[in-house]
N, C-alpha and C positions, 0 to 999 in steps of 0.2 A: 359739587363737593358734598361730603357727608355733613350731617347736622353737627353743630358744635357739641362737645361733650364736657361734662364737669371734670374737675381734677380727678385723677385716677383713684385717689383714696377717699373721694366723696361720692363716688357713683352709687346709685341704687341699682343693684344687679339682681337678676332673676335666678341665675344658676351659679355663676362664678362666686366663690367665697361662701357657698352654701354647703352644709354637711350632708351631701347626697351619698347614698350607699354605693358601694362597689357594684359595677355593672354585672358582675358574675356572683355577687354575694349569695343570693338565694340559691343559685345552682351549686355553689360550693357546699352550702349547708345540706342540700338535698343529695349531694353526690352525683349530680348529673352533668356537671361541667365537663366538656369533652377535652381530654388530653390525647396525645398521639397514640397511646396504647389502647384508647377507647375507640379510635377510628375503625369502622368496619373494614376488615382486611379484604382486599380484592381477591377474587378467585385465583388460586394458585400461588398465594404469597408464600415465600420461603423465609427462613429465619437464619440469622447469622450469629456465630459465637467466635470469640477471639482466642487464638492459640498464643499462650504467653511464655516469655522466657523464664526459665527456672533459676537463672543466676542474675546477679545485679551488675556484674562487669565481666566482660570477656569477649571472645570471638566465636561466632557461629561457624563451625567447620562444615557441618552437614545437617540437612533436614530431610527426614524420611517420612512422608505422609501417605505411603502406600496403604497402610492399615486404616488410615482415616478415610481415604477414597473408597475403600472396600466396604465400609460400614453401610448397611441398608438405610436408605433415606437420605444419604449424603448426595447432593447434586453437584457440588463444586468445592474445591479447596483453593483459596486465593492466596497467592504468594507474590513476592516482588515481581516475578516474571509476568504476572497478569496485569500489571499497571501500564496502560498505554502512554501516559504522560509522565509527569515528574513524581518521584517518590517523596513527596514533601507536603505535609499538612500544617506547616508552621504559619503563624500570622505575619511574619516579616523576615526572619533571618535565615530561612532555608535549612534549619537544623533539626527538624522534627520529621523523621521518616514515617510513612504510613505503616510499613513493615520493615523489620530489621533486614539490612543487607548483609553485613558481616559483623559489625560492632554492636555488642549488646551494652546498653547504657543504664538500665535499671531493671530490677526484678519485677516481672509481669509485663515487660514491654511486648507489644504486639509483634509476633513473628509471622503469623499467617491467620487466615480466617476460614471457618467452615460454613458452608451454606447448605441447609438441610430442610426437609419438609416440616420438621417440628423443632422448636427451640430446645427441647430436652435432648433430641437426637444430636443436634449440633453441639451442645455443651458436653455430651458424653464423648463425642467423636474427637474433640480437640485433645483429649487425654491420651489418645492412641498414637500421637506423633512421637517420633524418636529424634532427639536432637543431640548432636555431638558438639560440646562447647569446651573451649579452652578458657577457663575462668581465672580471675585474679581477685585480690582483695579489693572491695569497693571503698569509695569515699562515701561516708554517710553523714558525718557531722561537719560543722563549720571548721573545726580544728583539723579534720581529715583533709578538707579542701585546701586549707592554708598550708598544711605540710606539703601537699603535692603542688601547690601554686597554680591550681586550675580555676579558671573563671569562664563564664559564658559570654561576658562582655567586658570591655576595658573599664578600669577604675575611673572614678569621676569625683570631683570635689568643687565646691564653691565656698565663698565666705566674704568676710569684710575685716580689714585690718589685720593685725598680727595677734592672733588669739593666744598663742603660746606665751608671747611676751606679756600680754595683759594678764594672763593667769598667774605668771611668775611674779608680777608686780602687785597683785591683789593682796589685801590684808590676810585673807584666808583662802585655802585651796583644798579641793577634794578631787579624788579620781576613783574610778571603779569600773566594773564590768557588769552589764545587765543583760540577762537572757530574756528574749521575748519569743514565746512559742508560736507555732503555726496553728491552723484551724481547718477542719474539714467543712465543706459547704453544707452537707447534709440536707440538701433540698429534698422535699417530699417526693417529687417525681425525679427519678434518676435519668441518666443520659439515655436518649432514645431517638431513633430516626426510622422513617418509612420512606423508601425510594420506589417510585413507580416509573418504569420506562415508557416513553411515548414514541411517536413516529419520527423518522428521520434523525434519530439520535437524541431527541429531547428527553429530558428527565425531570420529574417533579419530586422534590424532596420535602417531606414534612419533618421538621427538625425542632427539637426542644432547645432553641438557641437564642441567645441575646443579640446575635449578630447575623441575621439572615444573609446579608450581602457577602460576608466573609465565607459562609457556607457555600453560597453560589459560586464565588470566585475560586475557592479551593477545589470544589468538586470539578469545575471546569478545568483547572490546572492538572489535576490527577488523571482525569479522563481524556485530556488533550482535545477539548472541544471549546468553542467560544462561550463566554459567560451567558450570552443570550439564549443558549440551548437549555440553560438550567434555571428552574424556578424553585426558590425556597420559600416555604410558607410556615408561619408560626401563629397559631391563634392564641395560645396561652402556654405558659410554663407553670409547673407546680414548684416554683421557687427557682432562683438562679444564683443570686448573691455574688456574681462574678464568675462562678464556676462554669457558666455556659456562654461566656464571652468569646473565648478562643478555643476552649476545650470540648465544645459540642461538635466541633468540625470533624474530628477524626472519625467519629461514629457515623455521621451523616455521609462522609466520603466512603467509608467501608460499605455501607448499605448501597450507595449509588454504584460503586464498583461491582458489587454482587449483582445488582439489577442489570448492569451493562453486560456482564459475562453470561448471565443465565437468561436474560430477556424476560424475566419475571419480576413482579414486585418483591422487594426484600425488606425485612425489618430487623433492626438490631436494638435490643434493649439490654443494658447492663444490669445485672442484679447488684444488690447493695455491696456485697464483698468486692466484686470486681470493680464497681464504681469507685470504692475507696482506694483500691490498689492502682487503678489505671488512670486516675485523674488527679490533677494538681491541687494543692492546698494554698492557704495563706502562707506567705513567706515567713519563716522564722528568722530572727536576727540575733546576732550578738552585738551589743552596743558598748563600745569602749569609750568612756567619757572622762572628761576632765573639766573642772570649772574653778574660776576664781571669783571671789565675792567679798563685799564689805560687811560691816557689823550688822547692817539692817537686812542682810541677805540679798542685796542687789548684785546682780551678775556683772562682773567687769570683763570677763572673757570666758568663752565656752568652746570646747572642741569635742567633736564626737565622730567616731568611725563606725559607720553602719555596715556591718558584715552580714550580708544576706545569703541565706542558703537557697539557691535558685533551682536546684535539681539539675537534670542532665542537659537542658537546652535553655535558650534565652526566653522563649515564649513571650510573655509581656513584662519580663523583669526590667527592661529599660525604663518603662514608664512607672512601674510599681516602686522601684527603688528611688527613682527621681522624686516621686511624690512623697516618699518617706523623708527625703532630704528637705523638700519644700515645707514639711510640717515639723521639722526638728526644732523649730522655735515655738511652736504652738502659738500662745498669746503673748509672748514675752520679747522685750527689747534686749538685744545683746550688742553692746558697743563694739566688741571684737569677737568674731565667730568664725569657726572653720568646720564645715560639714563635709565629711569624706565618705565614700562608699566603695564597697567591693561586691561584685556580683559573682558569688562563688559557685563552682560546678561540683555537684555531688552525684553519685549513682543512685538517685532516688527520682521518683516521678517529677516531672517539671512543674514547679510551683507556678501559680497563675494569679489572675485577678481575684480579689475577695473584697467585699463591701468595705470601702475605705481606701483600697488600692494602695497600700503602703503607708498612708497617712496615720493610721492607728499606731503602727510600730514606732514611727518617728516621734509621735506625740507622747506616747507612753514613756519613752525614754526621758524626755525633758521633765515630765511630771514626777518621775522617779528621782531625778536630780533635785527638783524643787523640795521634795520631802527630805532628801539628804541634807540640803542647806538648812532647812528648818530644824532638823535634829541637831545639827552642828551649832546653830546659833541659839537654840532654845526658844525660838519664836514660833508662834502659831503658823502652821503651814499655809493657811489662807492669807495671812499677812505677808508672808514671803512672796506669795503669788501676786498680791496687790502691788508690792514694791517693784515688781518686774514687768507689770503690764505695759503694753504699748501705750504711749501717750503723745499728745501733740509735740512735734519737734524730735521725738524719739519713736518714729513710726515707720522705719524702713526695714523690711525683712532682710534676711541674709542674702537674698538674691535680688534685692533692689526694688521690690514692689512696695508702693506706699499702702499702708493700712489706713484707710480713710475714715473708718468708723470706730475710732478709739473710744469715743463716748458710749457707743452702743455696747461694746464689750464690758466696760467698767460698770455702766448703769445696770446692765442685765445681771451681772454677778452681785452687785449691791442689792438688787431687788430680791434675788434668790436667797442671799444671806439673811434678809429680813423675813421673807415668807417661810423659809425653812427653819427659822429660829436657831440658826447655827450657833451663835454665841451662847445662848442659854443652854442648848443641848451639850455643847462642849463642856460646860461647867458640870452638868449633871453626869456626864460620862466620866469626868475626872473623879467625881465623888464615888461613883459606882466602882471604878477600877481600884480606888484606894481601899475599898472594903471587900473586894473580891479577888482572892489570890489565884483562882483558876480561870474563871470566866472573865474575859476582857472585852470591852466594847471599844469601837473605834468609829470615827466620823471623818469625812473628807468632803470638801467642796472644790471641784475642779472645773476649769473652763474648756471650751472648744472654740477654735477658730479654724475653719476648714475652707480651703479654696475650691471654688466651683468653676469648672471647665475641664475639658480634656487637655492634658499637658502637651499633646501633639496638636498643634494649632489647626491643621487641616480637618481634623475630626469634629470640629465645632460647627457642624452644619446639619441641616435636616430638611427633609421634603415631606409634603403632604398632598394628597389628592382628594378633592372635594367635588362631588356631583350634586346638583339640585335637579330632581326629577319634576315632571309636570304636575304631579299630585302634591308637590310641596315637601316630599320626603327627601332626606339628605343622606348621601352615602359618604362615609368618612374612612379614609385610609391614610396611614402615615408610616414612617420607618421605625417608630418605636415599638418595642415588644412588651407584652403584658406578662409579668411573672408574679402577679399577686399584689403588686405595689400600688395599683389604682391609676396607672398612667392612662389607660383607655378612657376611664370615666372623666378624668380631668380634661383631656383634650376634647372630648365630646361636650363638656360643659362650655368650653371656649367657643366651639362652633355654634352651639345652640344659642349662646349669648350674642354672638355676632349677628345671627339672623333674627333674634328675638322670637324664637320658636320653642316649643316644648321639647324636653329631652327625648320624648318618645319618637319624635320625628327624625332624630339623628341615628342612623344605623352604623354601629361600630362593626368593622370588618377586620378579618385576620391580616396580619402583616405579611406582605408578599413582595418579593423582588420583581414580580411582573407588573406591579402598579407603581411603586415608588422605588427607583433604582439608587444605587451608589450611596447607601445610607451608612451612618455610623452605628456602632453598637449602642444598645440601651445600657449605659454605664455612666460612671463619673457623676452620678446624681443629676444628669442633665436632660433626662427624658422629657420632663414637662417643659423646661426652658426652651429646648430646641423644637420639639415636635408640636408643642402648644403654639409657639409663635409661627411655625410654618403653616399650621392649620388655620390660624387667624389670618395670615397673609392670603391664603387661598380663598377662604370664605369671604374675606374683605373685598377681594377682587371681583368675585361674583356679585356681591352685594352692591358694589359701586356700579356695575353694569346694569343691575336691576333698578337702581336709583335713577341712572341716566335715562333709561327707557321710560320709567314712570314720569319723570319730569317732562320729557318730550310729549308723552301721550296725554298727560293731564294739564300741560301748560302751567306747571308749578315749579318754582325754584327748587333746586336740589337740596338746599339747606332747610327746606320745609317738609322733608320726607324723613320719616323715622320708622324703624322696625321694632315692634314690641308686642307682647301678648298674642303672638301668632297672627298678627295683622300688620299691615303697612299703612301708616298714616300719611296721607298725601294732601297737604294743605288742610282743608276743612272736612275732608272725607277720609274714609279708610276702606281698604279691601283686605280680604283674607290673604295670607302669605301664599297659599297654594294658588289662589286666583292670579296673583301677580306672576307667579312662576309660570303658569300656563300662558299668560299673555306674552311673557318674554320669549318663550319657546316659539309661539306663533309668529313673533316678530324677528325670529332668527337671532336672538341674543344668546351668545355662548354661555352655558350654565355649568361649565366644568372648568376647574382650574387646578394646576399643579403649583402649589406654593413652595417657596424655598426661603430658608433663613440661615444666616451665618452670624455667629456671635461677634459683636464689635469689640474694639479696643485691645484685644489680647495680642501680645507679642512675646516671643521668647528666643533669645540667642543663647543656645546651650553652650557653645564654645566659650562665650564670655561669662556665662553664669549670671546673666542680667536680663530683666524684662518684666513683663506683666503676664504671667502664664494663666492668671485667673481673672474672670470677668468681675467677680466680687467674692466676698467671704460670707459664709453662714456662721452664726454664733450660737452658743448654747452653754449651759452649765448644769451640773447635777450635784446634789448633796446626798451622800449615802451614809447610812449608819448600819454597822454590822456588830455581831457578837461572835467571839471565837472561844472555843474550848482549847486552852493551851496545852492540855494533856493529850489531845487526840488530833488537833488541827481541824476538827469539824467546825463549821461556821454557818451563819445564816445572815442574809440581808434583811434587816428589820424594817427599814423605811428608805424610800427613795423620793426625792423632790427634784423635779426637772423643770427648767424654764428654757425654752428653745425658740430661736428666731427663724421663722419661715417667711418673713416678710408679710405681705398681705396674702394669706393662705388662699389658694385656689379652692381647697376643700378641707376644712378643719377636721372633719371626721377621719378622712384618709390620712392626713398629716399626723394627727395624734396617734393613730394606729402604727404609722411608720416609726414614730419616736419610741413608742412602747416596745415594739418588736426589735428595733435596732439596739435599744438599751439592753434588752434581755439577751440578744445574740452576742453583744459585746461582753456582757457579764459571763456568758458561757465560755467565750474565748479566754477570759482572764481568770477563770476559777475552776472549771471542771473539764474542759476539753483539752486533752493531752494526746499528742501524736508521739508514739513510741516506735522506733525502728530498732531492729536487732543489728549487730555488727555486720551481719551478712546482707543487710538491706531489706529484710522482711518488715513490712508494716504490721506490727503486732496489734495495734488498735484499729481493726478493720471492719468492725461491726458494732451495732448498738449495744452489744453485750460488754464491749470493752472500751467504747468511746462514748463519753457521757455528755450529751447536750442538756441544756436546762429543760426542766419540766415545769408543769403548772405550780408545783409546790415550791419552786425556787423563786417565783415572782413574789416580791414582798407584799404582805397584806396591806401595808400602808404605802400606796404608790400614787404620787401626785404629779400630774403632768399639766403644764400650762404653756400657752403660746405667748411669746413676748410681743407686745403691741409695737409693730414697726413696719414701715414700708421700705422696700428695697430702693436704695438711692439710684440704682441703675434701671434702665428701661427694659425690665424683664416682662414676661407675660403677666399682665395685671399687677405688676410690682411684687410678685411672689418671690420666694427663695426656694432653692432645692432642699429636699428633706431626706433623700434616700440613704446617704452615707453618714452625714455628721452625727446622727444619734448613736452610732456604734461607739464613738469615742467618749460619750457621756459616761460609759461604764468604767472609764479610768477612775472615777470616784470610788467605785467598789474596791478596786485593787488598792488604791491609796488608803481607804478606810480599813482594809484588812491589815495593811502594814502599820497603820496607826494603832490598831488594837494590839498587835504583837509588840509594838514599841513600848506599850504601857508596862510590859514585864520589866524593862530596864531602860528608862529614858536617857541613860547616859551612853547608850550604844546605838549605832545605826542598825537597821533591820536588813539582813541578807536574804531578801525575798525576791525570787524571779517569777515571771509569768509563764504558765498559768499558776495561780496561787491555789493549787489543789490542797486538800487536807494534809497530804504527805509533805508538800513543800512548806506549808505553814508550820507543821510540827518541826521540821528541820530548822526553820528560822527561830522558833520558840526555844528549842534546845540549844541553839547557838547563843542566844541571849542569856540562857541560864549557865553558859560556860561548859556545856557538855555536848559538843557537836556530834551528830549521828554519822555513822560510816556510810 
């Protein structure tokens, strides 16, 4: 057996919990990190461009591509007739065609593809196609879809008690409608794939994807070949944020089909405009809410209808909207609650996963309601939040899961309240606003409770492959993908720690379906939880065999053998790790292992709306202070204080970077990033010139981030907690602070502010409080 270890939070660790740099950090800075478009193209590589539908809704009567085929340099034109298998690139529901058959569902939808000797030739050639379309008025908004009664999936609801009766019986009641906008992923590296045909029908696809297994499976489906003929490889992505979980697949499949038809390597890279038009966004929601509460602001009953604009197909809307429902409570106990949802079909590109996966939308709605209650009761918004926090005896979510760490949540918020000097600053801001008729400041402190696990139970599994070579070097592969978030270095830290060797000995290799099969996407903030544990299992199995051999060879009990400092201590002597590795190989000890891990404890009965869909919750809180020019709506974030629970951090430097980046990305979603569609279904904000993500000057000069000292109560990898998605929702504090600043114009009125709180939206809210609403 292995040597006894100290309690997990008392261990002295060499690599884990150390702030090691990102494994590709220096390459990123030097510009030498290799992405798919940097791979040296094989001789004869062809390039692919997409022929897009010019209407958002209608029927394709005819398609004439004769002029396209005649263009010099064009080698093939791919249409539905060229698909040997199924015309379906959907992740689950069979409603995403690779190419239009007859029904056109959104403006820009892929009708055909051109394969040419140069990318410029292919892009020019697609313009020469002639399409005859019988078009009709599209559904673009939630209201359009409601009028037509069109959905992509059935309606769904869960809850507890009689929410409407509780609201009616409550001393005070409010109701309203709250709009939550979508968001473009805006990854630095756009969608791209390179497909190389092999012998006997094999195909190797390099894809910028968060889900190599899905790319493998869908390529095989469309080409009508076994999954084993397809290898998908991903070394790194230049960002993903959920936009490459399901929606990288179509472009990989198109490149693979082109390679199959031409017999030559084929590459497809979307430019930024096409990427905007052809790929899905964060779902935008209309939240129709009603609430009953007492004089202290404590909720007696809450009902919310989450009306999600899903686009033309289901894509991942089943899970996204379910997670929005799971987070409709955020951190708050509701004695009677009803959470309902509709997944509405519109003639726009199908919306998809985005960091937080629906959680931010559900959570922002209840934070908006908390502010409404505070304004109605005249209480400090933070005190209203405290009054509603989960507590012992009142700690069941609307779906029946127990919130076991109610003290963690409350103590974390109390600590941030003190360290951010919230109460003192609240008084200073009140004095400033009283003396300033135009410029108004606002402050808000909001909590985050975010469930960690895939809500589809079977996806909570991972595999890893570890080899130890005779020179003591280690080859590491797993199903997780690296999109800049630091997953690779974290898993490597785990393996190096297990063997007691230097980080330099662990070789990180590209994710590939040829080494670790049947993997889940790198999503749901579970990359380190799942893949880190799978790698630990694999390394631990090899280590156990090495210990057994050393014990037999040296006549020493197994519990007197320890691995540390690149050596193996065997009783009263030690040998180098590589020396023992060589001895094991000579003794025919297997030095390779495929590890597997599945998350325990999780259950979910969707029909009953009850279960434990999450292994645990991650917690956090943020305090944001803003200033608003009430004559223009212009605003600035002055200071942000964040306290976030990552358990016992695997890598504090990586985790703090994730928290900072997630907060700023969330701030962009809630303040500057606005998706605007015309009535005809054109995306008008389809480029950096019209779609505004945060820039360096939007980051507050006073930006304080700290990790909450806490160990995960569950047996996660080294008692850490996930960190990818929860920080997005810390930015709710920015939105609430902006509403607080506008509220200072007239504290007797609620603030009619929707998200994103762009300067125009803030100005409209200011004018409404002044009693002169804008047209």
